[in-house]
MDTraj code that builds the backbone (N, CA, C; nanometers):
import mdtraj as md
import numpy as np

residues = "UNK UNK UNK UNK UNK UNK UNK UNK UNK UNK UNK UNK UNK UNK UNK UNK UNK UNK UNK UNK UNK UNK UNK UNK UNK UNK UNK UNK UNK UNK UNK UNK UNK UNK UNK UNK UNK UNK UNK UNK UNK UNK UNK UNK UNK UNK UNK UNK UNK UNK UNK UNK UNK UNK UNK UNK UNK UNK UNK UNK UNK UNK UNK UNK UNK UNK UNK UNK UNK UNK UNK UNK UNK UNK UNK UNK UNK UNK UNK UNK UNK UNK UNK UNK UNK UNK UNK UNK UNK UNK UNK UNK UNK UNK UNK UNK UNK UNK UNK UNK UNK UNK UNK UNK UNK UNK UNK UNK UNK UNK UNK UNK UNK UNK UNK UNK UNK UNK UNK UNK UNK UNK UNK UNK UNK UNK UNK UNK UNK UNK UNK UNK UNK UNK UNK UNK".split()
xyz = np.array([
    [-0.7523, 1.1198, -0.7379],
    [-0.6277, 1.0810, -0.6749],
    [-0.5763, 1.2026, -0.5987],
    [-0.5451, 1.1847, -0.4740],
    [-0.5054, 1.2947, -0.3876],
    [-0.3555, 1.3180, -0.3957],
    [-0.3165, 1.4397, -0.4305],
    [-0.1776, 1.4848, -0.4256],
    [-0.0764, 1.3782, -0.4691],
    [-0.0805, 1.3436, -0.5958],
    [0.0124, 1.2443, -0.6494],
    [0.1081, 1.3103, -0.7467],
    [0.2308, 1.2624, -0.7469],
    [0.3249, 1.3120, -0.8464],
    [0.3273, 1.2152, -0.9647],
    [0.4028, 1.2514, -1.0665],
    [0.4087, 1.1729, -1.1895],
    [0.4497, 1.0280, -1.1629],
    [0.5544, 1.0079, -1.0825],
    [0.6016, 0.8719, -1.0541],
    [0.4954, 0.7890, -0.9832],
    [0.4196, 0.8511, -0.8932],
    [0.3146, 0.7785, -0.8215],
    [0.2022, 0.7372, -0.9159],
    [0.1653, 0.8265, -1.0070],
    [0.0599, 0.7938, -1.1033],
    [0.1061, 0.6805, -1.1949],
    [0.2300, 0.6885, -1.2429],
    [0.2820, 0.5827, -1.3304],
    [0.2930, 0.4497, -1.2556],
    [0.3324, 0.4534, -1.1285],
    [0.3401, 0.3305, -1.0478],
    [0.2015, 0.2695, -1.0305],
    [0.1010, 0.3528, -1.0106],
    [-0.0371, 0.3032, -0.9973],
    [-0.0823, 0.2401, -1.1294],
    [-0.0473, 0.3024, -1.2410],
    [-0.0798, 0.2432, -1.3714],
    [-0.0122, 0.1071, -1.3877],
    [0.1147, 0.0983, -1.3496],
    [0.1872, -0.0296, -1.3572],
    [0.1157, -0.1353, -1.2739],
    [0.0772, -0.0974, -1.1527],
    [0.0076, -0.1889, -1.0618],
    [-0.1230, -0.2372, -1.1249],
    [-0.1987, -0.1441, -1.1825],
    [-0.3270, -0.1806, -1.2421],
    [-0.3094, -0.2721, -1.3633],
    [-0.2036, -0.2523, -1.4394],
    [-0.1806, -0.3347, -1.5583],
    [-0.1143, -0.4682, -1.5242],
    [-0.0578, -0.4805, -1.4054],
    [0.0134, -0.6029, -1.3666],
    [-0.0790, -0.7241, -1.3604],
    [-0.2009, -0.7061, -1.3147],
    [-0.2942, -0.8185, -1.3082],
    [-0.3220, -0.8756, -1.4460],
    [-0.3438, -0.7860, -1.5397],
    [-0.3690, -0.8283, -1.6776],
    [-0.2453, -0.8976, -1.7359],
    [-0.1283, -0.8419, -1.7092],
    [-0.0039, -0.9020, -1.7585],
    [0.0165, -1.0405, -1.6969],
    [-0.0136, -1.0546, -1.5682],
    [0.0021, -1.1840, -1.5010],
    [-0.0948, -1.2868, -1.5589],
    [-0.2205, -1.2470, -1.5794],
    [-0.3178, -1.3390, -1.6380],
    [-0.2749, -1.3814, -1.7779],
    [-0.2243, -1.2872, -1.8541],
    [-0.1777, -1.3181, -1.9889],
    [-0.0616, -1.4170, -1.9849],
    [0.0283, -1.3985, -1.8885],
    [0.1439, -1.4866, -1.8750],
    [0.1009, -1.6277, -1.8338],
    [0.0029, -1.6370, -1.7465],
    [-0.0394, -1.7666, -1.6933],
    [-0.1378, -1.8378, -1.7863],
    [-0.2387, -1.7641, -1.8362],
    [-0.3462, -1.8257, -1.9141],
    [-0.3337, -1.8055, -2.0648],
    [-0.2436, -1.7176, -2.1085],
    [-0.2316, -1.6834, -2.2499],
    [-0.3096, -1.5566, -2.2809],
    [-0.2629, -1.4821, -2.3802],
    [-0.3228, -1.3523, -2.4135],
    [-0.4706, -1.3621, -2.4487],
    [-0.5125, -1.4729, -2.5079],
    [-0.6516, -1.4877, -2.5496],
    [-0.7433, -1.5325, -2.4364],
    [-0.6884, -1.5587, -2.3199],
    [-0.7686, -1.6097, -2.2088],
    [-0.7654, -1.5198, -2.0858],
    [-0.7442, -1.3907, -2.1068],
    [-0.7471, -1.2965, -1.9948],
    [-0.8909, -1.2890, -1.9451],
    [-0.9092, -1.2927, -1.8150],
    [-1.0416, -1.2983, -1.7539],
    [-1.1210, -1.1699, -1.7755],
    [-1.2539, -1.1843, -1.7789],
    [-1.3411, -1.0684, -1.7937],
    [-1.3279, -0.9727, -1.6765],
    [-1.2999, -1.0246, -1.5592],
    [-1.2887, -0.9413, -1.4399],
    [-1.1807, -0.8361, -1.4502],
    [-1.0834, -0.8608, -1.5368],
    [-0.9764, -0.7621, -1.5509],
    [-1.0243, -0.6389, -1.6264],
    [-1.1431, -0.6460, -1.6846],
    [-1.1995, -0.5307, -1.7542],
    [-1.2222, -0.4132, -1.6614],
    [-1.2647, -0.4408, -1.5390],
    [-1.2868, -0.3343, -1.4403],
    [-1.1547, -0.2653, -1.4071],
    [-1.0496, -0.3440, -1.3917],
    [-0.9179, -0.2879, -1.3626],
    [-0.8663, -0.2094, -1.4823],
    [-0.8907, -0.2598, -1.6027],
    [-0.8492, -0.1893, -1.7237],
    [-0.9240, -0.0565, -1.7355],
    [-1.0501, -0.0566, -1.6970],
    [-1.1279, 0.0682, -1.6974],
    [-1.0674, 0.1686, -1.5993],
    [-1.0300, 0.1213, -1.4808],
    [-0.9672, 0.2089, -1.3819],
    [-0.8340, 0.2634, -1.4342],
    [-0.7553, 0.1780, -1.4982],
    [-0.6271, 0.2217, -1.5547],
    [-0.6493, 0.3244, -1.6655],
    [-0.7488, 0.3004, -1.7500],
    [-0.7793, 0.3942, -1.8583],
    [-0.8215, 0.5292, -1.8020],
    [-0.9067, 0.5271, -1.6998],
    [-0.9508, 0.6521, -1.6372],
    [-0.8331, 0.7268, -1.5751],
    [-0.7417, 0.6540, -1.5132],
    [-0.6246, 0.7178, -1.4534],
    [-0.5341, 0.7763, -1.5618],
    [-0.5133, 0.7024, -1.6699],
    [-0.4310, 0.7531, -1.7805],
    [-0.4948, 0.8777, -1.8423],
    [-0.6271, 0.8759, -1.8568],
    [-0.6980, 0.9930, -1.9100],
    [-0.6790, 1.1123, -1.8168],
    [-0.6902, 1.0892, -1.6871],
    [-0.6706, 1.1979, -1.5904],
    [-0.5272, 1.2499, -1.5966],
    [-0.4320, 1.1610, -1.6101],
    [-0.2899, 1.1974, -1.6203],
    [-0.2699, 1.2961, -1.7353],
    [-0.3357, 1.2663, -1.8475],
    [-0.3195, 1.3474, -1.9682],
    [-0.4021, 1.4754, -1.9626],
    [-0.5309, 1.4646, -1.9268],
    [-0.6195, 1.5799, -1.9429],
    [-0.6545, 1.6546, -1.8149],
    [-0.6405, 1.5910, -1.6992],
    [-0.6783, 1.6582, -1.5746],
    [-0.5592, 1.6985, -1.4879],
    [-0.4491, 1.6223, -1.4968],
    [-0.3320, 1.6533, -1.4154],
    [-0.2264, 1.7308, -1.4932],
    [-0.2417, 1.7411, -1.6257],
    [-0.1464, 1.8144, -1.7076],
    [-0.0059, 1.7571, -1.7041],
    [0.0073, 1.6236, -1.6947],
    [0.1386, 1.5598, -1.6808],
    [0.1956, 1.5067, -1.8117],
    [0.1212, 1.5195, -1.9202],
    [0.1674, 1.4666, -2.0481],
    [0.2437, 1.5738, -2.1246],
    [0.3654, 1.5400, -2.1658],
    [0.4450, 1.6351, -2.2443],
    [0.3786, 1.6627, -2.3788],
    [0.3219, 1.5603, -2.4389],
    [0.2605, 1.5763, -2.5707],
    [0.1325, 1.6601, -2.5631],
    [0.0502, 1.6360, -2.4606],
    [-0.0754, 1.7103, -2.4470],
    [-0.0531, 1.8464, -2.3824],
    [0.0582, 1.8614, -2.3160],
    [0.0873, 1.9887, -2.2512],
    [0.0336, 1.9949, -2.1097],
    [0.0589, 2.1068, -2.0461],
    [0.0206, 2.1210, -1.9057],
    [-0.1186, 2.1787, -1.8878],
    [-0.1890, 2.2029, -1.9961],
    [-0.3244, 2.2554, -1.9870],
    [-0.4170, 2.1479, -1.9313],
    [-0.5077, 2.1891, -1.8451],
    [-0.6037, 2.0964, -1.7854],
    [-0.7386, 2.1148, -1.8548],
    [-0.8014, 2.0028, -1.8911],
    [-0.9304, 2.0048, -1.9591],
    [-1.0389, 1.9509, -1.8677],
    [-1.1535, 2.0188, -1.8659],
    [-1.2710, 1.9612, -1.8009],
    [-1.3286, 1.8586, -1.8985],
    [-1.4174, 1.7740, -1.8515],
    [-1.4795, 1.6738, -1.9394],
    [-1.5520, 1.7424, -2.0544],
    [-1.6172, 1.8540, -2.0240],
    [-1.6916, 1.9279, -2.1262],
    [-1.5961, 1.9842, -2.2317],
    [-1.4866, 2.0434, -2.1874],
    [-1.3881, 2.0986, -2.2811],
    [-1.3257, 1.9882, -2.3660],
    [-1.2983, 1.8758, -2.3034],
    [-1.2379, 1.7643, -2.3767],
    [-1.3317, 1.7157, -2.4860],
    [-1.4622, 1.7093, -2.4538],
    [-1.5612, 1.6648, -2.5520],
    [-1.5726, 1.7621, -2.6689],
    [-1.5453, 1.8902, -2.6441],
    [-1.5555, 1.9926, -2.7484],
    [-1.4252, 2.0125, -2.8261],
    [-1.3199, 1.9456, -2.7851],
    [-1.1903, 1.9599, -2.8526],
    [-1.1989, 1.9065, -2.9952],
    [-1.1091, 1.9519, -3.0787],
    [-1.1075, 1.9081, -3.2184],
    [-1.0834, 1.7574, -3.2262],
    [-1.1301, 1.6949, -3.3342],
    [-1.1050, 1.5513, -3.3509],
    [-0.9556, 1.5181, -3.3471],
    [-0.8734, 1.6063, -3.4021],
    [-0.7287, 1.5831, -3.4021],
    [-0.6736, 1.5824, -3.2597],
    [-0.7227, 1.6771, -3.1795],
    [-0.6755, 1.6845, -3.0414],
    [-0.7252, 1.5634, -2.9624],
    [-0.8496, 1.5230, -2.9838],
    [-0.9026, 1.4039, -2.9168],
    [-0.8239, 1.2799, -2.9578],
    [-0.7865, 1.2723, -3.0859],
    [-0.7034, 1.1598, -3.1320],
    [-0.5697, 1.1582, -3.0594],
    [-0.5098, 1.2763, -3.0433],
    [-0.3814, 1.2861, -2.9736],
    [-0.3971, 1.2434, -2.8274],
    [-0.5077, 1.2863, -2.7622],
    [-0.5324, 1.2450, -2.6237],
    [-0.5446, 1.0932, -2.6152],
    [-0.6195, 1.0346, -2.7086],
    [-0.6361, 0.8887, -2.7092],
    [-0.5041, 0.8173, -2.7357],
    [-0.4220, 0.8725, -2.8240],
    [-0.2899, 0.8140, -2.8491],
    [-0.2039, 0.8182, -2.7229],
    [-0.2101, 0.9284, -2.6501],
    [-0.1343, 0.9413, -2.5253],
    [-0.1834, 0.8413, -2.4208],
    [-0.3144, 0.8272, -2.4094],
    [-0.3724, 0.7319, -2.3140],
    [-0.3277, 0.5904, -2.3502],
    [-0.3381, 0.5551, -2.4781],
    [-0.2950, 0.4220, -2.5229],
    [-0.1463, 0.4004, -2.4983],
    [-0.0658, 0.5033, -2.5235],
    [0.0788, 0.4928, -2.5005],
    [0.1070, 0.4663, -2.3529],
    [0.0410, 0.5409, -2.2651],
    [0.0618, 0.5226, -2.1210],
    [0.0238, 0.3817, -2.0771],
    [-0.0891, 0.3314, -2.1270],
    [-0.1337, 0.1967, -2.0898],
    [-0.0378, 0.0901, -2.1422],
    [0.0071, 0.1052, -2.2667],
    [0.1016, 0.0081, -2.3235],
    [0.2339, 0.0091, -2.2477],
    [0.2825, 0.1283, -2.2145],
    [0.4093, 0.1375, -2.1413],
    [0.3959, 0.0784, -2.0008],
    [0.2822, 0.1034, -1.9346],
    [0.2602, 0.0475, -1.8011],
    [0.2534, -0.1048, -1.8083],
    [0.1840, -0.1568, -1.9090],
    [0.1748, -0.3014, -1.9275],
    [0.3143, -0.3599, -1.9494],
    [0.3931, -0.2938, -2.0339],
    [0.5279, -0.3425, -2.0634],
    [0.6140, -0.3441, -1.9374],
    [0.6085, -0.2367, -1.8577],
    [0.6877, -0.2327, -1.7336],
    [0.6427, -0.3429, -1.6379],
    [0.5117, -0.3601, -1.6237],
    [0.4594, -0.4642, -1.5349],
    [0.5007, -0.6025, -1.5843],
    [0.4900, -0.6240, -1.7146],
    [0.5266, -0.7533, -1.7726],
    [0.6746, -0.7839, -1.7508],
    [0.7598, -0.6834, -1.7650],
    [0.9038, -0.7035, -1.7433],
    [0.9329, -0.7458, -1.5993],
    [0.8659, -0.6826, -1.5038],
    [0.8847, -0.7202, -1.3630],
    [0.8358, -0.8628, -1.3411],
    [0.7182, -0.8941, -1.3946],
    [0.6634, -1.0288, -1.3774],
    [0.7507, -1.1339, -1.4458],
    [0.8034, -1.1024, -1.5633],
    [0.8918, -1.1970, -1.6325],
    [1.0159, -1.2254, -1.5488],
    [1.0658, -1.1224, -1.4807],
    [1.1862, -1.1425, -1.3989],
    [1.1559, -1.2223, -1.2721],
    [1.0280, -1.2378, -1.2396],
    [0.9865, -1.3166, -1.1226],
    [0.8856, -1.4243, -1.1640],
    [0.9024, -1.4747, -1.2848],
    [0.8064, -1.5707, -1.3399],
    [0.7957, -1.6968, -1.2546],
    [0.9075, -1.7458, -1.2058],
    [0.9071, -1.8671, -1.1235],
    [0.8171, -1.8476, -1.0009],
    [0.8331, -1.7348, -0.9341],
    [0.7533, -1.7054, -0.8147],
    [0.6059, -1.6874, -0.8512],
    [0.5805, -1.6184, -0.9617],
    [0.4427, -1.5963, -1.0054],
    [0.3726, -1.7287, -1.0328],
    [0.4385, -1.8172, -1.1059],
    [0.3783, -1.9464, -1.1380],
    [0.3577, -2.0313, -1.0132],
    [0.4512, -2.0240, -0.9197],
    [0.4375, -2.0980, -0.7940],
    [0.3169, -2.0454, -0.7152],
    [0.3015, -1.9137, -0.7093],
    [0.1863, -1.8559, -0.6397],
    [0.0564, -1.8937, -0.7103],
    [0.0569, -1.8914, -0.8433],
    [-0.0621, -1.9289, -0.9196],
    [-0.0997, -2.0745, -0.8930],
    [-0.0013, -2.1638, -0.8891],
    [-0.0283, -2.3051, -0.8600],
    [-0.0902, -2.3215, -0.7215],
    [-0.0361, -2.2504, -0.6238],
    [-0.0902, -2.2598, -0.4884],
    [-0.2283, -2.1962, -0.4782],
    [-0.2513, -2.0928, -0.5546],
    [-0.3833, -2.0306, -0.5562],
    [-0.4864, -2.1264, -0.6150],
    [-0.4486, -2.1987, -0.7197],
    [-0.5380, -2.3005, -0.7766],
    [-0.5663, -2.4090, -0.6730],
    [-0.4627, -2.4498, -0.6018],
    [-0.4743, -2.5585, -0.5046],
    [-0.5596, -2.5190, -0.3843],
    [-0.5368, -2.3985, -0.3300],
    [-0.6022, -2.3576, -0.2055],
    [-0.7169, -2.2582, -0.2249],
    [-0.7343, -2.2064, -0.3447],
    [-0.8378, -2.1097, -0.3808],
    [-0.8149, -1.9691, -0.3254],
    [-0.7575, -1.9571, -0.2081],
    [-0.7254, -1.8255, -0.1522],
    [-0.5874, -1.8310, -0.0872],
    [-0.5198, -1.7190, -0.0904],
    [-0.3921, -1.7036, -0.0206],
    [-0.3966, -1.5708, 0.0527],
    [-0.3614, -1.5734, 0.1799],
    [-0.3537, -1.4471, 0.2529],
    [-0.2093, -1.3976, 0.2528],
    [-0.1887, -1.2848, 0.3139],
    [-0.0559, -1.2226, 0.3163],
    [0.0491, -1.3164, 0.3757],
    [0.0153, -1.3826, 0.4851],
    [0.1105, -1.4740, 0.5504],
    [0.1410, -1.5945, 0.4623],
    [0.0383, -1.6444, 0.3908],
    [0.0603, -1.7554, 0.2973],
    [0.1625, -1.7162, 0.1911],
    [0.1454, -1.5974, 0.1355],
    [0.2360, -1.5501, 0.0302],
    [0.3778, -1.5374, 0.0849],
    [0.3912, -1.4808, 0.2041],
    [0.5241, -1.4675, 0.2655],
    [0.5887, -1.6045, 0.2839],
    [0.5112, -1.6996, 0.3337],
    [0.5613, -1.8354, 0.3560],
    [0.6080, -1.8980, 0.2249],
    [0.5250, -1.8881, 0.1233],
    [0.5583, -1.9474, -0.0064],
    [0.6811, -1.8821, -0.0691],
    [0.6920, -1.7505, -0.0572],
    [0.8067, -1.6809, -0.1160],
    [0.9371, -1.7110, -0.0427],
    [0.9268, -1.7594, 0.0814],
    [1.0466, -1.8036, 0.1543],
    [1.0874, -1.9440, 0.1112],
    [1.0062, -2.0062, 0.0254],
    [1.0371, -2.1408, -0.0214],
    [0.9794, -2.2490, 0.0675],
    [0.8942, -2.2109, 0.1607],
    [0.8333, -2.3072, 0.2525],
    [0.6967, -2.3502, 0.1992],
    [0.6512, -2.4652, 0.2468],
    [0.5200, -2.5164, 0.2098],
    [0.4151, -2.4649, 0.3079],
    [0.2929, -2.4492, 0.2600],
    [0.1834, -2.4104, 0.3490],
    [0.1430, -2.5299, 0.4334],
    [0.1080, -2.5018, 0.5566],
    [0.0639, -2.6083, 0.6473],
    [-0.0872, -2.6005, 0.6593],
    [-0.1543, -2.6595, 0.5619],
    [-0.3011, -2.6588, 0.5625],
    [-0.3517, -2.7997, 0.5608],
])
top = md.Topology()
chain = top.add_chain()
for i, resn in enumerate(residues, 1):
    res = top.add_residue(resn, chain, resSeq=i)
    for name in ("N", "CA", "C"):
        top.add_atom(name, md.element.get_by_symbol(name[0]), res)
traj = md.Trajectory(xyz[None], top)
């Protein structure tokens, strides 16, 4: 990630977790799609970088670890890193879920139209969010 500050990294984590939160809201927690695994992997890698490569975690400190150093760290320190990564992912999911819950009506409407039309482009989404019907 090129020249990002803490807020930008956290916003990216929120964005990455939003898809999973939306799927959970629409299909139920037990029916989240396998495809979201790739996004979860990206979010996990970003959270790990936040903690060990960018030095942005208060709990882990500002020290930066290479992959080799991280692998050689004590089990206790590795546990703390994993706890921080899990905390970041849970908090990002919670923030994303709160935003989606506050726009649940719009999310469900978009999901219904996506089922109906299979694809929606940017203009389709704008039209639907204005309360208009698609002309297809």
